[in-house]
C-alpha positions in Angstrom: 40.4 95.0 98.9 43.9 94.1 98.7 46.1 96.5 100.5 48.7 97.8 98.2 52.5 96.9 99.2 55.2 99.4 99.3 58.4 99.6 97.6 60.9 98.1 99.7 63.6 100.7 100.8 66.5 101.2 99.1 69.8 100.8 101.1 72.4 104.1 100.6 75.8 103.7 100.9 77.3 106.4 102.6 81.2 107.3 102.8 82.1 110.1 105.7 85.7 110.9 105.2 87.2 113.8 107.3 89.2 117.1 106.0 93.0 114.8 106.6 91.3 111.9 104.9 90.6 113.8 101.9 93.7 115.1 101.9 95.6 112.0 102.0 93.5 110.7 99.2 94.8 113.6 97.3 98.4 113.2 97.9 97.9 109.3 97.3 96.2 110.4 93.9 99.3 113.1 93.2 102.1 110.5 93.9 100.3 107.8 91.4 99.6 110.6 89.0 103.1 111.7 89.0 104.7 108.1 88.9 102.3 107.5 86.0 103.8 110.6 84.3 107.3 109.7 85.0 107.2 106.2 83.5 105.1 107.9 80.6 108.3 110.4 80.1 110.9 107.4 80.1 108.8 105.2 77.7 108.3 108.0 75.2 112.0 108.6 75.4 113.0 105.0 74.8 110.9 104.8 71.8 111.7 107.8 70.4 115.5 107.6 70.8 116.6 104.0 70.9 119.7 103.1 72.9 122.6 103.6 70.4 124.6 100.1 70.3 128.6 99.4 70.9 129.0 99.0 67.3 127.9 102.3 65.6 130.0 104.3 67.9 133.8 104.0 69.0 135.1 106.8 71.0 138.8 107.4 70.5 141.2 109.4 72.6 143.7 111.4 70.9 146.3 113.6 72.4 146.5 117.1 71.2 149.8 117.6 72.4 148.7 120.7 75.0 148.1 118.3 77.9 144.2 117.9 77.1 142.8 114.7 75.6 140.0 115.3 73.1 137.5 112.4 72.7 136.7 112.2 68.9 133.2 110.3 68.3 133.3 108.0 65.0 130.4 106.7 63.5 130.5 103.8 61.4 127.8 103.7 58.6 126.6 100.4 57.3 127.3 99.8 53.8 124.7 98.8 51.1 125.6 95.4 49.8 125.7 95.5 46.1 122.9 93.3 44.5 123.7 90.7 41.8 121.4 90.6 38.8 
């Protein structure tokens, strides 16, 4: 009779981490997630509210006569061009 060959033992990988190591990993993960959150908020703000170009807003400083200066913002709107038919 032929003897059966046993299955080869599978090598298991084992990680041993101390409590301070787990705390360090937690701090690093928290910092990465905080950075990604702030980066996402910044990207979302720039997509939702694109920056206003200098051509659209023209601040004008006026003297109100009472010793205070008032800053008025004038919005310049684009006019529709008439199409010749």
